[in-house]
C-alpha positions as semicolon CSV with decimal commas, in nm:
position;residue;x (nm);y (nm);z (nm)
1;X;-0,385;-0,451;-2,479
2;X;-0,104;-0,209;-2,398
3;X;0,062;-0,201;-2,058
4;X;-0,059;0,066;-1,818
5;X;0,080;0,200;-1,492
6;X;-0,140;0,142;-1,189
7;X;-0,138;0,261;-0,833
8;X;-0,272;-0,014;-0,608
9;X;-0,383;0,068;-0,255
10;X;-0,443;-0,237;-0,037
11;X;-0,610;-0,199;0,297
12;X;-0,664;-0,451;0,578
13;X;-0,644;-0,518;0,950
14;X;-0,389;-0,681;1,167
15;X;-0,519;-0,998;1,334
16;X;-0,427;-1,169;1,662
17;X;-0,103;-0,985;1,721
18;X;0,115;-1,115;2,005
19;X;0,296;-0,881;2,245
20;X;0,625;-0,951;2,060
21;X;0,467;-0,869;1,724
22;X;0,322;-0,549;1,861
23;X;0,661;-0,449;2,005
24;X;0,834;-0,524;1,671
25;X;0,581;-0,326;1,470
26;X;0,604;-0,028;1,709
27;X;0,987;-0,046;1,690
28;X;0,960;-0,031;1,311
29;X;0,746;0,280;1,341
30;X;1,025;0,466;1,527
31;X;1,231;0,522;1,213
32;X;0,941;0,573;0,979
33;X;0,892;0,908;0,805
34;X;0,541;0,915;0,654
35;X;0,618;1,189;0,402
36;X;0,933;1,013;0,276
37;X;0,845;0,645;0,316
38;X;0,468;0,612;0,261
39;X;0,421;0,703;-0,103
40;X;0,342;0,477;-0,393
41;X;0,653;0,305;-0,523
42;X;0,753;-0,002;-0,726
43;X;0,900;-0,155;-0,407
44;X;0,574;-0,102;-0,217
45;X;0,519;0,074;0,117
46;X;0,340;-0,066;0,422
47;X;0,196;0,196;0,656
48;X;0,014;0,175;0,989
49;X;-0,020;0,377;1,305
50;X;0,061;0,305;1,670
51;X;-0,283;0,163;1,734
52;X;-0,182;-0,141;1,522
53;X;-0,534;-0,199;1,398
54;X;-0,553;-0,105;1,031
55;X;-0,276;-0,088;0,773
56;X;-0,236;0,009;0,408
57;X;0,008;-0,102;0,143
58;X;0,084;0,121;-0,159
59;X;0,253;-0,008;-0,471
60;X;0,299;0,098;-0,837
61;X;0,254;-0,186;-1,088
62;X;0,280;-0,202;-1,469
63;X;0,046;-0,455;-1,626
64;X;-0,178;-0,536;-1,927
65;X;-0,488;-0,556;-1,710
66;X;-0,614;-0,443;-1,372
67;X;-0,356;-0,575;-1,121
68;X;-0,566;-0,594;-0,807
69;X;-0,470;-0,959;-0,743
70;X;-0,101;-0,880;-0,790
71;X;-0,133;-0,595;-0,542
72;X;-0,301;-0,826;-0,288
73;X;-0,018;-1,081;-0,331
74;X;0,248;-0,814;-0,286
75;X;0,078;-0,685;0,032
76;X;0,040;-1,032;0,182
77;X;0,406;-1,105;0,103
78;X;0,516;-0,789;0,284
79;X;0,302;-0,880;0,584
80;X;0,427;-1,237;0,587
81;X;0,786;-1,102;0,587
82;X;0,699;-0,920;0,913
83;X;0,554;-1,241;1,057
84;X;0,208;-1,098;1,132
85;X;-0,143;-1,220;1,062
86;X;-0,397;-1,010;0,878
87;X;-0,753;-1,011;0,755
88;X;-0,988;-0,827;0,525
89;X;-0,750;-0,732;0,241
90;X;-0,916;-0,509;-0,017
91;X;-0,747;-0,350;-0,316
92;X;-0,834;-0,023;-0,494
93;X;-0,670;0,022;-0,832
94;X;-0,613;0,354;-1,016
95;X;-0,501;0,352;-1,378
96;X;-0,256;0,637;-1,400
97;X;-0,256;0,638;-1,782
98;X;-0,636;0,700;-1,783
99;X;-0,638;0,986;-1,530
100;X;-0,757;1,320;-1,650
101;X;-0,544;1,611;-1,536
102;X;-0,726;1,941;-1,494
103;X;-0,479;2,216;-1,555
104;X;-0,565;2,567;-1,432
105;X;-0,661;2,815;-1,699
106;X;-0,453;3,123;-1,742
107;X;-0,625;3,447;-1,664
108;X;-0,597;3,730;-1,903
C-alpha cells in the first residue's frame, strides 16, 4: 500500500484542572493567533478557548494506513507536555490523497 497524507483531528476534554494549570493554559492563549497557529501541520497544533473545557489537536501525518492511533498518541504527548489531564480523546482522519476537488466550471 502506498503512503498517503492524512489530516488527523483529535478532540477531547480537559479533566480536573488545578488553578495553576488553568492559569498556565490561559497565559499560553495570550500569544496565540488562531489564524496563524491553529492549522493542520506536521508539528501539530493544540487549540482551546478560554473556557478550558474542550480542546482539539490538528496534525498532518504520512502513513501506509489510517493513522488515527498515531494522531491520538501525538495529541496525548502534547497534552502531557503541558502537564494537564484529559479525557474522551476521539480522532477523525481525512485522507488528503483521496479527496475529490470540485473545480468551478467556466462560463461561456
